[in-house]
CHARMM-style PDB file with segment names, atoms N, HN, CA, C and O in Angstrom:
ATOM      1  N   LYS     1      79.871  10.030 -78.419  1.00  0.00      PROA
ATOM      2  CA  LYS     1      79.327  10.923 -77.137  1.00  0.00      PROA
ATOM      3  C   LYS     1      77.538  11.484 -77.978  1.00  0.00      PROA
ATOM      4  O   LYS     1      76.996  11.128 -79.024  1.00  0.00      PROA
ATOM      5  N   LEU     2      77.131  12.450 -76.911  1.00  0.00      PROA
ATOM      6  HN  LEU     2      77.571  12.740 -76.061  1.00  0.00      PROA
ATOM      7  CA  LEU     2      75.940  12.904 -77.301  1.00  0.00      PROA
ATOM      8  C   LEU     2      75.666  13.926 -78.477  1.00  0.00      PROA
ATOM      9  O   LEU     2      74.615  14.046 -79.106  1.00  0.00      PROA
ATOM     10  N   VAL     3      76.981  14.718 -78.656  1.00  0.00      PROA
ATOM     11  HN  VAL     3      77.835  14.620 -78.145  1.00  0.00      PROA
ATOM     12  CA  VAL     3      76.963  15.071 -79.646  1.00  0.00      PROA
ATOM     13  C   VAL     3      77.171  14.737 -81.570  1.00  0.00      PROA
ATOM     14  O   VAL     3      77.388  15.471 -82.534  1.00  0.00      PROA
ATOM     15  N   ALA     4      76.954  13.205 -81.383  1.00  0.00      PROA
ATOM     16  HN  ALA     4      76.778  12.610 -80.599  1.00  0.00      PROA
ATOM     17  CA  ALA     4      77.001  12.756 -82.871  1.00  0.00      PROA
ATOM     18  C   ALA     4      75.707  12.403 -82.982  1.00  0.00      PROA
ATOM     19  O   ALA     4      75.306  12.241 -84.135  1.00  0.00      PROA
ATOM     20  N   GLN     5      74.478  12.141 -81.564  1.00  0.00      PROA
ATOM     21  HN  GLN     5      74.804  12.272 -80.628  1.00  0.00      PROA
ATOM     22  CA  GLN     5      73.637  11.616 -81.451  1.00  0.00      PROA
ATOM     23  C   GLN     5      72.361  12.682 -82.023  1.00  0.00      PROA
ATOM     24  O   GLN     5      71.547  12.477 -82.923  1.00  0.00      PROA
ATOM     25  N   PHE     6      72.515  13.762 -81.221  1.00  0.00      PROA
ATOM     26  HN  PHE     6      73.176  13.929 -80.490  1.00  0.00      PROA
ATOM     27  CA  PHE     6      71.670  14.978 -80.944  1.00  0.00      PROA
ATOM     28  C   PHE     6      72.354  16.516 -81.646  1.00  0.00      PROA
ATOM     29  O   PHE     6      73.570  16.679 -81.743  1.00  0.00      PROA
ATOM     30  N   GLU     7      71.690  17.195 -81.937  1.00  0.00      PROA
ATOM     31  HN  GLU     7      70.702  17.063 -81.859  1.00  0.00      PROA
ATOM     32  CA  GLU     7      71.966  18.773 -82.117  1.00  0.00      PROA
ATOM     33  C   GLU     7      72.037  19.534 -80.746  1.00  0.00      PROA
ATOM     34  O   GLU     7      71.023  19.964 -80.198  1.00  0.00      PROA
ATOM     35  N   LEU     8      73.205  19.663 -80.266  1.00  0.00      PROA
ATOM     36  HN  LEU     8      74.029  19.314 -80.711  1.00  0.00      PROA
ATOM     37  CA  LEU     8      73.712  20.818 -78.869  1.00  0.00      PROA
ATOM     38  C   LEU     8      73.636  21.769 -79.281  1.00  0.00      PROA
ATOM     39  O   LEU     8      73.505  21.987 -80.485  1.00  0.00      PROA
ATOM     40  N   LYS     9      73.720  22.995 -78.004  1.00  0.00      PROA
ATOM     41  HN  LYS     9      73.826  22.818 -77.026  1.00  0.00      PROA
ATOM     42  CA  LYS     9      74.253  24.149 -78.122  1.00  0.00      PROA
ATOM     43  C   LYS     9      74.525  24.055 -76.273  1.00  0.00      PROA
ATOM     44  O   LYS     9      73.821  23.658 -75.345  1.00  0.00      PROA
ATOM     45  N   ASP    10      75.907  24.639 -76.365  1.00  0.00      PROA
ATOM     46  HN  ASP    10      76.479  24.961 -77.119  1.00  0.00      PROA
ATOM     47  CA  ASP    10      76.206  24.800 -74.940  1.00  0.00      PROA
ATOM     48  C   ASP    10      75.556  26.210 -75.054  1.00  0.00      PROA
ATOM     49  O   ASP    10      75.477  27.042 -75.957  1.00  0.00      PROA
ATOM     50  N   LEU    11      75.133  26.135 -73.792  1.00  0.00      PROA
ATOM     51  HN  LEU    11      75.198  25.459 -73.059  1.00  0.00      PROA
ATOM     52  CA  LEU    11      74.116  27.473 -73.067  1.00  0.00      PROA
ATOM     53  C   LEU    11      75.243  28.042 -71.685  1.00  0.00      PROA
ATOM     54  O   LEU    11      74.831  29.038 -71.091  1.00  0.00      PROA
ATOM     55  N   GLY    12      76.077  27.673 -71.384  1.00  0.00      PROA
ATOM     56  HN  GLY    12      76.411  26.864 -71.867  1.00  0.00      PROA
ATOM     57  CA  GLY    12      77.464  27.883 -70.378  1.00  0.00      PROA
ATOM     58  C   GLY    12      76.882  27.076 -69.032  1.00  0.00      PROA
ATOM     59  O   GLY    12      76.285  26.003 -68.946  1.00  0.00      PROA
ATOM     60  N   LYS    13      77.333  28.104 -67.953  1.00  0.00      PROA
ATOM     61  HN  LYS    13      77.818  28.975 -68.023  1.00  0.00      PROA
ATOM     62  CA  LYS    13      77.107  27.129 -66.622  1.00  0.00      PROA
ATOM     63  C   LYS    13      75.397  27.143 -66.352  1.00  0.00      PROA
ATOM     64  O   LYS    13      74.481  27.699 -66.957  1.00  0.00      PROA
ATOM     65  N   LEU    14      75.433  26.289 -65.193  1.00  0.00      PROA
ATOM     66  HN  LEU    14      76.177  25.836 -64.701  1.00  0.00      PROA
ATOM     67  CA  LEU    14      73.527  26.043 -65.106  1.00  0.00      PROA
ATOM     68  C   LEU    14      73.323  27.289 -64.019  1.00  0.00      PROA
ATOM     69  O   LEU    14      73.957  27.588 -63.008  1.00  0.00      PROA
ATOM     70  N   LYS    15      71.966  27.985 -64.776  1.00  0.00      PROA
ATOM     71  HN  LYS    15      71.451  27.741 -65.598  1.00  0.00      PROA
ATOM     72  CA  LYS    15      71.452  28.703 -63.190  1.00  0.00      PROA
ATOM     73  C   LYS    15      70.367  28.824 -62.517  1.00  0.00      PROA
ATOM     74  O   LYS    15      70.182  29.126 -61.338  1.00  0.00      PROA
ATOM     75  N   TYR    16      69.376  28.464 -63.689  1.00  0.00      PROA
ATOM     76  HN  TYR    16      69.525  28.219 -64.647  1.00  0.00      PROA
ATOM     77  CA  TYR    16      67.835  28.067 -63.133  1.00  0.00      PROA
ATOM     78  C   TYR    16      67.685  26.675 -63.776  1.00  0.00      PROA
ATOM     79  O   TYR    16      68.062  26.392 -64.913  1.00  0.00      PROA
ATOM     80  N   PHE    17      67.164  25.951 -63.015  1.00  0.00      PROA
ATOM     81  HN  PHE    17      66.858  26.181 -62.091  1.00  0.00      PROA
ATOM     82  CA  PHE    17      66.597  24.440 -63.694  1.00  0.00      PROA
ATOM     83  C   PHE    17      65.188  24.150 -62.981  1.00  0.00      PROA
ATOM     84  O   PHE    17      65.472  23.378 -62.065  1.00  0.00      PROA
ATOM     85  N   LEU    18      64.056  24.351 -62.962  1.00  0.00      PROA
ATOM     86  HN  LEU    18      63.826  24.977 -63.707  1.00  0.00      PROA
ATOM     87  CA  LEU    18      62.796  23.384 -63.096  1.00  0.00      PROA
ATOM     88  C   LEU    18      62.563  23.947 -61.426  1.00  0.00      PROA
ATOM     89  O   LEU    18      62.258  23.122 -60.565  1.00  0.00      PROA
ATOM     90  N   GLY    19      62.721  25.265 -61.115  1.00  0.00      PROA
ATOM     91  HN  GLY    19      62.968  25.935 -61.815  1.00  0.00      PROA
ATOM     92  CA  GLY    19      62.672  26.169 -60.020  1.00  0.00      PROA
ATOM     93  C   GLY    19      63.556  25.406 -59.046  1.00  0.00      PROA
ATOM     94  O   GLY    19      63.148  24.838 -58.033  1.00  0.00      PROA
ATOM     95  N   ILE    20      65.185  25.473 -59.596  1.00  0.00      PROA
ATOM     96  HN  ILE    20      65.517  25.934 -60.419  1.00  0.00      PROA
ATOM     97  CA  ILE    20      66.567  25.168 -58.411  1.00  0.00      PROA
ATOM     98  C   ILE    20      66.641  26.327 -58.951  1.00  0.00      PROA
ATOM     99  O   ILE    20      65.916  26.640 -59.895  1.00  0.00      PROA
ATOM    100  N   GLU    21      67.741  27.316 -58.302  1.00  0.00      PROA
ATOM    101  HN  GLU    21      68.331  27.062 -57.536  1.00  0.00      PROA
ATOM    102  CA  GLU    21      68.315  27.748 -58.680  1.00  0.00      PROA
ATOM    103  C   GLU    21      70.259  27.064 -58.395  1.00  0.00      PROA
ATOM    104  O   GLU    21      70.479  25.906 -58.041  1.00  0.00      PROA
ATOM    105  N   VAL    22      71.298  28.026 -58.637  1.00  0.00      PROA
ATOM    106  HN  VAL    22      71.120  28.967 -58.924  1.00  0.00      PROA
ATOM    107  CA  VAL    22      72.687  26.641 -58.601  1.00  0.00      PROA
ATOM    108  C   VAL    22      73.475  28.012 -58.687  1.00  0.00      PROA
ATOM    109  O   VAL    22      73.294  28.623 -59.740  1.00  0.00      PROA
ATOM    110  N   ALA    23      74.187  28.508 -57.902  1.00  0.00      PROA
ATOM    111  HN  ALA    23      74.333  28.011 -57.047  1.00  0.00      PROA
ATOM    112  CA  ALA    23      75.449  29.512 -57.893  1.00  0.00      PROA
ATOM    113  C   ALA    23      76.553  28.545 -57.634  1.00  0.00      PROA
ATOM    114  O   ALA    23      76.502  27.348 -57.352  1.00  0.00      PROA
ATOM    115  N   TYR    24      77.753  29.500 -57.827  1.00  0.00      PROA
ATOM    116  HN  TYR    24      77.795  30.472 -58.056  1.00  0.00      PROA
ATOM    117  CA  TYR    24      79.221  28.312 -57.928  1.00  0.00      PROA
ATOM    118  C   TYR    24      79.732  29.448 -57.233  1.00  0.00      PROA
ATOM    119  O   TYR    24      79.592  30.657 -57.418  1.00  0.00      PROA
ATOM    120  N   SER    25      80.559  28.561 -56.119  1.00  0.00      PROA
ATOM    121  HN  SER    25      80.673  27.579 -55.968  1.00  0.00      PROA
ATOM    122  CA  SER    25      81.933  29.359 -55.751  1.00  0.00      PROA
ATOM    123  C   SER    25      83.011  28.535 -55.777  1.00  0.00      PROA
ATOM    124  O   SER    25      83.092  27.399 -56.243  1.00  0.00      PROA
ATOM    125  N   LYS    26      83.818  29.190 -55.246  1.00  0.00      PROA
ATOM    126  HN  LYS    26      83.752  30.113 -54.868  1.00  0.00      PROA
ATOM    127  CA  LYS    26      85.439  28.201 -55.981  1.00  0.00      PROA
ATOM    128  C   LYS    26      85.258  27.016 -55.670  1.00  0.00      PROA
ATOM    129  O   LYS    26      85.185  26.255 -56.634  1.00  0.00      PROA
ATOM    130  N   ASN    27      85.143  26.503 -54.536  1.00  0.00      PROA
ATOM    131  HN  ASN    27      85.202  27.122 -53.753  1.00  0.00      PROA
ATOM    132  CA  ASN    27      84.745  25.159 -53.834  1.00  0.00      PROA
ATOM    133  C   ASN    27      83.076  24.217 -53.899  1.00  0.00      PROA
ATOM    134  O   ASN    27      82.867  23.011 -53.773  1.00  0.00      PROA
ATOM    135  N   GLU    28      82.282  25.163 -54.102  1.00  0.00      PROA
ATOM    136  HN  GLU    28      82.452  26.143 -54.204  1.00  0.00      PROA
ATOM    137  CA  GLU    28      80.865  24.466 -54.012  1.00  0.00      PROA
ATOM    138  C   GLU    28      79.873  24.857 -54.448  1.00  0.00      PROA
ATOM    139  O   GLU    28      79.833  26.048 -54.756  1.00  0.00      PROA
ATOM    140  N   ILE    29      79.238  24.409 -54.554  1.00  0.00      PROA
ATOM    141  HN  ILE    29      79.271  23.441 -54.303  1.00  0.00      PROA
ATOM    142  CA  ILE    29      78.070  24.924 -55.311  1.00  0.00      PROA
ATOM    143  C   ILE    29      76.702  24.943 -54.782  1.00  0.00      PROA
ATOM    144  O   ILE    29      76.434  23.859 -54.264  1.00  0.00      PROA
ATOM    145  N   PHE    30      75.950  25.606 -54.739  1.00  0.00      PROA
ATOM    146  HN  PHE    30      76.167  26.487 -55.160  1.00  0.00      PROA
ATOM    147  CA  PHE    30      74.413  26.422 -54.510  1.00  0.00      PROA
ATOM    148  C   PHE    30      73.607  25.933 -54.635  1.00  0.00      PROA
ATOM    149  O   PHE    30      73.452  25.811 -55.850  1.00  0.00      PROA
ATOM    150  N   ILE    31      72.665  25.379 -54.002  1.00  0.00      PROA
ATOM    151  HN  ILE    31      72.791  25.478 -53.015  1.00  0.00      PROA
ATOM    152  CA  ILE    31      71.558  25.275 -54.940  1.00  0.00      PROA
ATOM    153  C   ILE    31      70.117  26.232 -54.418  1.00  0.00      PROA
ATOM    154  O   ILE    31      70.417  27.316 -53.916  1.00  0.00      PROA
ATOM    155  N   SER    32      68.899  25.976 -54.485  1.00  0.00      PROA
ATOM    156  HN  SER    32      68.655  25.096 -54.893  1.00  0.00      PROA
ATOM    157  CA  SER    32      68.109  27.026 -53.956  1.00  0.00      PROA
ATOM    158  C   SER    32      67.147  27.039 -54.497  1.00  0.00      PROA
ATOM    159  O   SER    32      67.225  27.022 -55.726  1.00  0.00      PROA
ATOM    160  N   GLN    33      65.483  27.084 -53.723  1.00  0.00      PROA
ATOM    161  HN  GLN    33      65.420  27.098 -52.725  1.00  0.00      PROA
ATOM    162  CA  GLN    33      64.468  26.867 -53.784  1.00  0.00      PROA
ATOM    163  C   GLN    33      63.613  28.646 -54.291  1.00  0.00      PROA
ATOM    164  O   GLN    33      62.723  29.015 -55.058  1.00  0.00      PROA
ATOM    165  N   ARG    34      64.637  29.328 -53.232  1.00  0.00      PROA
ATOM    166  HN  ARG    34      65.360  29.028 -52.609  1.00  0.00      PROA
ATOM    167  CA  ARG    34      64.463  30.247 -52.835  1.00  0.00      PROA
ATOM    168  C   ARG    34      62.906  30.951 -53.914  1.00  0.00      PROA
ATOM    169  O   ARG    34      61.725  31.199 -53.671  1.00  0.00      PROA
ATOM    170  N   LYS    35      63.951  31.048 -55.303  1.00  0.00      PROA
ATOM    171  HN  LYS    35      64.911  30.847 -55.500  1.00  0.00      PROA
ATOM    172  CA  LYS    35      62.310  32.115 -55.906  1.00  0.00      PROA
ATOM    173  C   LYS    35      61.418  31.473 -56.473  1.00  0.00      PROA
ATOM    174  O   LYS    35      60.436  32.030 -56.965  1.00  0.00      PROA
ATOM    175  N   TYR    36      61.633  30.034 -56.502  1.00  0.00      PROA
ATOM    176  HN  TYR    36      62.430  29.582 -56.102  1.00  0.00      PROA
ATOM    177  CA  TYR    36      60.271  28.978 -56.490  1.00  0.00      PROA
ATOM    178  C   TYR    36      59.115  29.320 -55.438  1.00  0.00      PROA
ATOM    179  O   TYR    36      57.893  29.385 -55.573  1.00  0.00      PROA
ATOM    180  N   VAL    37      59.918  29.506 -54.394  1.00  0.00      PROA
ATOM    181  HN  VAL    37      60.911  29.453 -54.285  1.00  0.00      PROA
ATOM    182  CA  VAL    37      58.594  29.562 -52.796  1.00  0.00      PROA
ATOM    183  C   VAL    37      58.559  30.539 -53.038  1.00  0.00      PROA
ATOM    184  O   VAL    37      57.356  30.597 -52.781  1.00  0.00      PROA
ATOM    185  N   LEU    38      58.887  31.981 -53.481  1.00  0.00      PROA
ATOM    186  HN  LEU    38      59.864  31.934 -53.690  1.00  0.00      PROA
ATOM    187  CA  LEU    38      58.718  33.091 -53.305  1.00  0.00      PROA
ATOM    188  C   LEU    38      57.349  33.154 -54.325  1.00  0.00      PROA
ATOM    189  O   LEU    38      56.239  33.360 -53.834  1.00  0.00      PROA
ATOM    190  N   ASP    39      57.538  32.956 -55.805  1.00  0.00      PROA
ATOM    191  HN  ASP    39      58.440  32.789 -56.204  1.00  0.00      PROA
ATOM    192  CA  ASP    39      56.285  32.550 -56.382  1.00  0.00      PROA
ATOM    193  C   ASP    39      55.606  31.543 -56.097  1.00  0.00      PROA
ATOM    194  O   ASP    39      54.579  31.342 -56.745  1.00  0.00      PROA
ATOM    195  N   LEU    40      55.880  30.900 -55.356  1.00  0.00      PROA
ATOM    196  HN  LEU    40      56.715  31.063 -54.829  1.00  0.00      PROA
ATOM    197  CA  LEU    40      54.648  30.243 -54.325  1.00  0.00      PROA
ATOM    198  C   LEU    40      53.536  31.318 -53.907  1.00  0.00      PROA
ATOM    199  O   LEU    40      52.554  31.726 -54.527  1.00  0.00      PROA
ATOM    200  N   LEU    41      54.163  31.711 -52.313  1.00  0.00      PROA
ATOM    201  HN  LEU    41      54.961  31.379 -51.810  1.00  0.00      PROA
ATOM    202  CA  LEU    41      53.172  32.271 -51.972  1.00  0.00      PROA
ATOM    203  C   LEU    41      53.450  33.589 -52.373  1.00  0.00      PROA
ATOM    204  O   LEU    41      53.583  34.340 -51.407  1.00  0.00      PROA
ATOM    205  N   LYS    42      53.570  34.076 -53.372  1.00  0.00      PROA
ATOM    206  HN  LYS    42      53.462  33.466 -54.156  1.00  0.00      PROA
ATOM    207  CA  LYS    42      52.694  35.363 -53.869  1.00  0.00      PROA
ATOM    208  C   LYS    42      51.736  34.863 -54.861  1.00  0.00      PROA
ATOM    209  O   LYS    42      50.749  35.570 -55.065  1.00  0.00      PROA
ATOM    210  N   GLU    43      51.857  33.769 -55.511  1.00  0.00      PROA
ATOM    211  HN  GLU    43      52.658  33.194 -55.345  1.00  0.00      PROA
ATOM    212  CA  GLU    43      50.494  33.374 -56.296  1.00  0.00      PROA
ATOM    213  C   GLU    43      49.819  32.993 -55.172  1.00  0.00      PROA
ATOM    214  O   GLU    43      48.877  33.704 -54.820  1.00  0.00      PROA
ATOM    215  N   THR    44      50.076  32.097 -54.580  1.00  0.00      PROA
ATOM    216  HN  THR    44      50.841  31.519 -54.866  1.00  0.00      PROA
ATOM    217  CA  THR    44      48.975  32.182 -52.774  1.00  0.00      PROA
ATOM    218  C   THR    44      48.420  32.926 -52.177  1.00  0.00      PROA
ATOM    219  O   THR    44      47.352  32.608 -51.654  1.00  0.00      PROA
ATOM    220  N   GLY    45      48.940  34.165 -52.045  1.00  0.00      PROA
ATOM    221  HN  GLY    45      49.807  34.423 -52.470  1.00  0.00      PROA
ATOM    222  CA  GLY    45      48.146  35.398 -51.378  1.00  0.00      PROA
ATOM    223  C   GLY    45      49.037  35.255 -49.886  1.00  0.00      PROA
ATOM    224  O   GLY    45      48.493  35.786 -48.917  1.00  0.00      PROA
ATOM    225  N   LYS    46      50.284  34.615 -49.662  1.00  0.00      PROA
ATOM    226  HN  LYS    46      50.727  34.184 -50.449  1.00  0.00      PROA
ATOM    227  CA  LYS    46      50.995  34.072 -48.026  1.00  0.00      PROA
ATOM    228  C   LYS    46      52.492  34.662 -48.351  1.00  0.00      PROA
ATOM    229  O   LYS    46      53.587  34.272 -47.945  1.00  0.00      PROA
ATOM    230  N   LEU    47      52.091  35.912 -49.367  1.00  0.00      PROA
ATOM    231  HN  LEU    47      51.202  36.228 -49.697  1.00  0.00      PROA
ATOM    232  CA  LEU    47      54.221  36.639 -48.998  1.00  0.00      PROA
ATOM    233  C   LEU    47      53.728  37.283 -47.935  1.00  0.00      PROA
ATOM    234  O   LEU    47      54.758  37.920 -47.713  1.00  0.00      PROA
ATOM    235  N   GLY    48      52.740  37.764 -46.804  1.00  0.00      PROA
ATOM    236  HN  GLY    48      51.904  37.247 -46.984  1.00  0.00      PROA
ATOM    237  CA  GLY    48      53.450  38.416 -45.845  1.00  0.00      PROA
ATOM    238  C   GLY    48      53.062  37.523 -45.084  1.00  0.00      PROA
ATOM    239  O   GLY    48      52.073  38.001 -44.529  1.00  0.00      PROA
ATOM    240  N   CYS    49      53.291  36.152 -44.578  1.00  0.00      PROA
ATOM    241  HN  CYS    49      54.095  35.764 -45.029  1.00  0.00      PROA
ATOM    242  CA  CYS    49      53.115  35.019 -43.627  1.00  0.00      PROA
ATOM    243  C   CYS    49      53.900  34.967 -42.715  1.00  0.00      PROA
ATOM    244  O   CYS    49      54.931  34.635 -43.300  1.00  0.00      PROA
ATOM    245  N   ARG    50      54.150  35.064 -41.646  1.00  0.00      PROA
ATOM    246  HN  ARG    50      53.312  35.334 -41.171  1.00  0.00      PROA
ATOM    247  CA  ARG    50      55.158  34.772 -40.838  1.00  0.00      PROA
ATOM    248  C   ARG    50      55.622  33.202 -40.604  1.00  0.00      PROA
ATOM    249  O   ARG    50      54.835  32.263 -40.482  1.00  0.00      PROA
ATOM    250  N   ILE    51      57.178  33.106 -40.564  1.00  0.00      PROA
ATOM    251  HN  ILE    51      57.817  33.869 -40.664  1.00  0.00      PROA
ATOM    252  CA  ILE    51      57.865  31.696 -40.655  1.00  0.00      PROA
ATOM    253  C   ILE    51      57.196  31.638 -39.811  1.00  0.00      PROA
ATOM    254  O   ILE    51      56.369  32.282 -39.164  1.00  0.00      PROA
ATOM    255  N   SER    52      58.130  29.859 -39.956  1.00  0.00      PROA
ATOM    256  HN  SER    52      58.802  29.336 -40.482  1.00  0.00      PROA
ATOM    257  CA  SER    52      57.854  28.832 -38.846  1.00  0.00      PROA
ATOM    258  C   SER    52      59.181  27.967 -39.076  1.00  0.00      PROA
ATOM    259  O   SER    52      59.579  27.849 -40.235  1.00  0.00      PROA
ATOM    260  N   ILE    53      59.745  27.479 -38.245  1.00  0.00      PROA
ATOM    261  HN  ILE    53      59.421  27.575 -37.304  1.00  0.00      PROA
ATOM    262  CA  ILE    53      60.861  26.426 -37.885  1.00  0.00      PROA
ATOM    263  C   ILE    53      61.036  25.448 -38.415  1.00  0.00      PROA
ATOM    264  O   ILE    53      60.416  24.474 -37.988  1.00  0.00      PROA
ATOM    265  N   VAL    54      61.494  25.360 -38.994  1.00  0.00      PROA
ATOM    266  HN  VAL    54      61.998  26.151 -39.341  1.00  0.00      PROA
ATOM    267  CA  VAL    54      61.794  24.046 -39.817  1.00  0.00      PROA
ATOM    268  C   VAL    54      62.854  23.133 -39.088  1.00  0.00      PROA
ATOM    269  O   VAL    54      63.766  23.585 -38.396  1.00  0.00      PROA
ATOM    270  N   PRO    55      62.641  21.879 -39.309  1.00  0.00      PROA
ATOM    271  CA  PRO    55      63.944  20.473 -38.642  1.00  0.00      PROA
ATOM    272  C   PRO    55      64.835  20.648 -38.754  1.00  0.00      PROA
ATOM    273  O   PRO    55      65.594  20.121 -37.940  1.00  0.00      PROA
ATOM    274  N   ILE    56      65.374  21.441 -39.749  1.00  0.00      PROA
ATOM    275  HN  ILE    56      64.758  21.869 -40.410  1.00  0.00      PROA
ATOM    276  CA  ILE    56      66.939  21.620 -40.543  1.00  0.00      PROA
ATOM    277  C   ILE    56      67.619  22.614 -39.809  1.00  0.00      PROA
ATOM    278  O   ILE    56      66.905  23.383 -39.166  1.00  0.00      PROA
ATOM    279  N   GLU    57      68.710  22.751 -39.768  1.00  0.00      PROA
ATOM    280  HN  GLU    57      69.290  22.126 -40.290  1.00  0.00      PROA
ATOM    281  CA  GLU    57      69.407  23.752 -39.771  1.00  0.00      PROA
ATOM    282  C   GLU    57      69.493  25.140 -41.042  1.00  0.00      PROA
ATOM    283  O   GLU    57      69.809  24.818 -42.187  1.00  0.00      PROA
ATOM    284  N   GLN    58      69.286  26.170 -40.825  1.00  0.00      PROA
ATOM    285  HN  GLN    58      69.029  26.432 -39.894  1.00  0.00      PROA
ATOM    286  CA  GLN    58      70.188  26.850 -42.171  1.00  0.00      PROA
ATOM    287  C   GLN    58      71.405  26.386 -42.191  1.00  0.00      PROA
ATOM    288  O   GLN    58      72.147  26.140 -41.241  1.00  0.00      PROA
ATOM    289  N   ASN    59      71.656  26.229 -43.785  1.00  0.00      PROA
ATOM    290  HN  ASN    59      71.053  26.429 -44.558  1.00  0.00      PROA
ATOM    291  CA  ASN    59      72.364  26.886 -44.546  1.00  0.00      PROA
ATOM    292  C   ASN    59      73.431  25.276 -43.593  1.00  0.00      PROA
ATOM    293  O   ASN    59      74.501  25.371 -42.991  1.00  0.00      PROA
ATOM    294  N   HSD    60      72.950  24.559 -43.724  1.00  0.00      PROA
ATOM    295  HN  HSD    60      72.081  24.482 -44.213  1.00  0.00      PROA
ATOM    296  CA  HSD    60      73.829  23.109 -43.639  1.00  0.00      PROA
ATOM    297  C   HSD    60      74.540  22.456 -44.435  1.00  0.00      PROA
ATOM    298  O   HSD    60      73.911  21.922 -45.348  1.00  0.00      PROA
ATOM    299  N   ARG    61      75.631  22.304 -44.421  1.00  0.00      PROA
ATOM    300  HN  ARG    61      76.142  22.738 -43.680  1.00  0.00      PROA
ATOM    301  CA  ARG    61      76.337  21.979 -45.005  1.00  0.00      PROA
ATOM    302  C   ARG    61      76.629  20.694 -45.700  1.00  0.00      PROA
ATOM    303  O   ARG    61      77.272  20.110 -44.828  1.00  0.00      PROA
ATOM    304  N   ILE    62      76.538  19.571 -47.107  1.00  0.00      PROA
ATOM    305  HN  ILE    62      76.015  20.045 -47.815  1.00  0.00      PROA
ATOM    306  CA  ILE    62      76.691  18.592 -47.179  1.00  0.00      PROA
ATOM    307  C   ILE    62      77.327  18.012 -47.937  1.00  0.00      PROA
ATOM    308  O   ILE    62      77.357  18.265 -49.141  1.00  0.00      PROA
ATOM    309  N   GLY    63      78.134  16.874 -47.214  1.00  0.00      PROA
ATOM    310  HN  GLY    63      78.109  16.669 -46.235  1.00  0.00      PROA
ATOM    311  CA  GLY    63      79.494  16.345 -47.865  1.00  0.00      PROA
ATOM    312  C   GLY    63      79.492  14.825 -48.508  1.00  0.00      PROA
ATOM    313  O   GLY    63      78.878  14.033 -47.792  1.00  0.00      PROA
ATOM    314  N   ILE    64      79.863  14.444 -49.306  1.00  0.00      PROA
ATOM    315  HN  ILE    64      80.361  15.087 -49.887  1.00  0.00      PROA
ATOM    316  CA  ILE    64      80.137  13.222 -50.244  1.00  0.00      PROA
ATOM    317  C   ILE    64      80.021  12.300 -48.551  1.00  0.00      PROA
ATOM    318  O   ILE    64      79.052  11.544 -48.475  1.00  0.00      PROA
ATOM    319  N   GLU    65      80.973  12.369 -47.265  1.00  0.00      PROA
ATOM    320  HN  GLU    65      81.760  12.983 -47.328  1.00  0.00      PROA
ATOM    321  CA  GLU    65      80.884  11.102 -46.748  1.00  0.00      PROA
ATOM    322  C   GLU    65      79.713  12.211 -45.652  1.00  0.00      PROA
ATOM    323  O   GLU    65      80.274  12.535 -44.605  1.00  0.00      PROA
ATOM    324  N   GLU    66      79.018  12.477 -45.723  1.00  0.00      PROA
ATOM    325  HN  GLU    66      78.563  12.214 -46.573  1.00  0.00      PROA
ATOM    326  CA  GLU    66      77.585  12.670 -44.753  1.00  0.00      PROA
ATOM    327  C   GLU    66      76.405  12.174 -45.734  1.00  0.00      PROA
ATOM    328  O   GLU    66      75.389  12.164 -45.039  1.00  0.00      PROA
ATOM    329  N   SER    67      76.235  11.946 -46.452  1.00  0.00      PROA
ATOM    330  HN  SER    67      77.060  11.955 -47.016  1.00  0.00      PROA
ATOM    331  CA  SER    67      75.267  11.500 -47.258  1.00  0.00      PROA
ATOM    332  C   SER    67      75.042  10.179 -47.146  1.00  0.00      PROA
ATOM    333  O   SER    67      75.789   9.255 -47.467  1.00  0.00      PROA
ATOM    334  N   ILE    68      73.709  10.137 -46.559  1.00  0.00      PROA
ATOM    335  HN  ILE    68      73.102  10.888 -46.299  1.00  0.00      PROA
ATOM    336  CA  ILE    68      72.398   8.822 -46.953  1.00  0.00      PROA
ATOM    337  C   ILE    68      72.074   8.079 -48.114  1.00  0.00      PROA
ATOM    338  O   ILE    68      71.469   8.367 -49.146  1.00  0.00      PROA
ATOM    339  N   LEU    69      72.681   6.943 -47.652  1.00  0.00      PROA
ATOM    340  HN  LEU    69      73.173   6.708 -46.813  1.00  0.00      PROA
ATOM    341  CA  LEU    69      72.653   6.253 -49.188  1.00  0.00      PROA
ATOM    342  C   LEU    69      70.441   5.612 -48.911  1.00  0.00      PROA
ATOM    343  O   LEU    69      69.844   5.200 -47.917  1.00  0.00      PROA
ATOM    344  N   LEU    70      70.043   5.842 -50.185  1.00  0.00      PROA
ATOM    345  HN  LEU    70      70.528   6.177 -50.992  1.00  0.00      PROA
ATOM    346  CA  LEU    70      68.926   5.397 -49.911  1.00  0.00      PROA
ATOM    347  C   LEU    70      68.597   4.297 -50.733  1.00  0.00      PROA
ATOM    348  OT1 LEU    70      67.515   3.727 -50.597  1.00  0.00      PROA
TER     349      LEU     70
END
């Protein structure tokens, strides 16, 4: 076990890590880079820019059976 090799501290459920926000519901885990993107837009002075269409539908759900093996 890792505890035997390293000094560890349980910080609870993951909320934010490396620019990725993590939220949990009963049956799902949601990941988002919203805060990271907003920080980048603010940093570059682009916060008030208009949005652009992206080639994937918003709120697309990915299931294990749909995942693509790389």
